[in-house]
N, C-alpha and C positions, 0 to 999 in steps of 0.2 A: 509100304511102304514110308520114305525115311521119312521123321518130321523136324529135318534138318530145314531153316529159312538161308537161302542163299542170296545176297546182297553182290552184285558184280558193276563195279566200277572201272571208269574210261584208265584210271592211273593211281599209283599207290599212297598217294598224298590222300586223294579222294575217296579211298578204301579207308584208309587211318581214321579220316576225318569221319566217316559215317561212322563208325566204329565205337568210337568214342562218344559222340551224340546218344547214339543207344544207351552205351554204358554209363553218362551222364543222369540220363534221362531216368536210366533204374535205380542210381543212386539218390536219386530226391523223392522219386515215390519212394522207396523204402523209409526213407529216413521221414517221410512225412505221416508214412503209416505206423513204424513201428518207433519213431526218436531215435534210431541208430540203424546204420547197415555196416557189413562186415565185407569185404572184398579182398579176389586175391588179385595181383598183379603181376602179368609175365613180361616178359627181357627178351633179349636179341634183336636184331637189324627190323624182323617184321612189325617191332612194337613201336618204330621211334616218332611215327606219325602217330599213331594213335594217343600217344602217350604227350606229344607238344599238341596236342589239340584238348586232350585234357584235363592237363593240369592249368585251362584257360578257359575252362566251361563254367558261365556263372551261374551262381546261386548255390554252390554247391558247400552245404553245413562240416567241410571236411573235419571238425572238433569234434562231431560225430560217427566217424567213419574209423574203422580199424582195421588194415591189411596185410596180408599174409603173402608171403611171395612161392613159386613154384619148386625152383631148387636150385641149388648151389652145389659148385665143385669142391669136394674133396681136395682137402692141403692148398687153397689157393689162399693166399693173401687178400684182406680186404685194400688194399696198395694196387696189386696187379687189376691190370686193363681189362681183363675178362669178370673181373669178380662182381656177379651179379649182385651182391649189397653196393658195390661201389657205384654202379648201372642205374639200380634205381631211387640211390642218394640222388646223384647226379640229373637224373631224366626227369625224376617223378617226386619222391618225398621234397630236398629242400626248393623246391620250385611252384608249391602250395602255396595258394596266399592266406592258408590259417594253418595252425599244425594240426596234424591229424590229431584223432583220440591216442593211436598207440601205430605201430610199425613195428610187426613180429619178423626179426631178418634172420636166416639159418645162416649159421656160420659152420662152414666147412674147416676149420682152423684142428678143431679139437677131435674128440671120440664121437664119430659118423652116428653111430647107434644110439649115445646118448642125446645126441641132438635130434633127432630124429622123435627120440619122445619125450622131449620139451617140448617141442612146436609142436607136436601132435598133442600133447597134454591143453596145448592154448589152442589151437583152430578146435579142438571139441568142444569148447567151450563156447565159440563163437559160428554156427552155423552161416554157411557162405550163401550171399544174396546176389553176388555177381563175381564172375571168374572170368576175367580177360588172360585169353592162351592164343597159341599158336600150333601150326604144323610145322613138324620139320621135316625135311629133303628124305629124311627117310621113312615118313609118315609118325613119327615119335608124337604123344601128346607128353610136356613136361618133358623130364628125361626118361620113360617111359620108352625104352629103347626094342623095336622086336628080337625075341617076342617077349612082350608085356606081360606083367603079372596081373591078370583082371581078378583075381578072385582074393588078395591080399587085402584085411579091413584095416590095416592099421594106415592113420594118417599122411604118414614121412616114410621111405623105403630108401637103403643104399643099394643104389643101382649100378649095376658097370656100361660103361659106354662105348657103343659098338666102333667099329672102325670107319662106317657111314656118316654117322654121326659126329665121330671127334675130324673128320674132315670138314666136315660144314664149315667148326666153329675157328677151324684155322682160315677156312676160302673167307670168310666175313671181316677177317683181318684182327680177331681179340689175340693170336701170337702168335710168334715168331715164327714155329717152328710146328708141325705134326707133332714130332715128339714133345711137344710142351704143352700137348695137353693131356688133361688128367683123365684117367682109364674111369675113374669112378668119380660120383655125385650123389646130393642127398637129391632125393624128387620126391613132390605130392605123389601120391599113388593114383591110378586111376580110379578108383574107387570113391577118393575124397576127392577128386574134381568132378566126379560124375554127382556129389551129392550138393553139388552147387547149382541156389536156384535158376538162374542165368547163366549161361556160358555164352561168352562171346569171343570168337575165334576173330581171327587176324591173319590171312594168308598168302599177302601179296606176290608178285615175281613168279618169270618161268621157270625158275629151279623146283619151284614149289609144284609145278602142271603137274608130274605126275604121282606124286605124293596125295594131292587134291582129288585126285580123280578115283585113285581106287580108294580111297578113305569116303569119298562123298557117293560112290555109285557102285562102291564092289560089297560082298559081301563080309559081313563085322567076322572079325579074325586079331587075335594077340598078332600077328607078324604084320599086323596093320596097326597100332595101336589107335590111332587118331577116328578108326572106322568106329569106336566104341559112340562114339556121338550121336549117330546114326539113334539111338538108345536114350538119349536125352530126348525131356519133353521140351524145350526151350533152349535149342540152341541156335545163333545164328554166324555164319560161317562169312565174314566179309572178305572177298577177294576181288583183283584188279581183272584185265582183260588177259592179261598174259598167265595168271595162274588159272583161270579159268577155263581158256582154250582147250583143255584134251573132257571136258564134262558133255554126257550126251542128255541121258533123259531128264536127270537135274536142271541142266541150264533151260529146259523148258518155263520152270517156276520163275527163275532168277529174277530178280529185278534190275536191269543196268539203266545205265545213264551215261 
């Protein structure tokens, strides 16, 4: 039996708001318990509404929060519209009411293997309390496209982006052509994501319905990378009605509104 907690909302705005509310609660509680919190912030169109709510959440001591992010394209400059560093600065970091303790950005502009080692050493000193994530149209988790590496213990790895992933990035409007989408990225590994104390997944929209169904109801396999979430002790998956439309067994335990 899956341990996943599934929350279905009527629309993507409510989906993001509910995911943000849980994340804010977990961050506050962790700061109260330990005096600090370490989080992972995700990017992409699925995170727009979550971030809009999270940056306005009251009573979070952001100056006690250290943040990491999941992935970045190899070879993409900070100025490019698809840069995840730029995304996080504009939609999250600069909008916070007080500065973070630290925000550890990934750069894809230099030696990607050296960058993996750099951010990997940093995150090894900051056990993650809350990981925000999404599910890709190809069921990837971060940029771990199928078949994902479920074995590596390295916190960050260099990965190849498959055609489905690259088509999603183009289809969401981040690039002017499919040929412009990079073929490699630096991604947080599956093992590092799974080491998070709490994982909050936000995956709205009908185009995610097949991936969501395979990830939440299918067998755990590296050909459906996000299916690994079934083995995590505290994962909450926030869906809208469109992304949840193909669920069968798990929908019986979902909270709808």
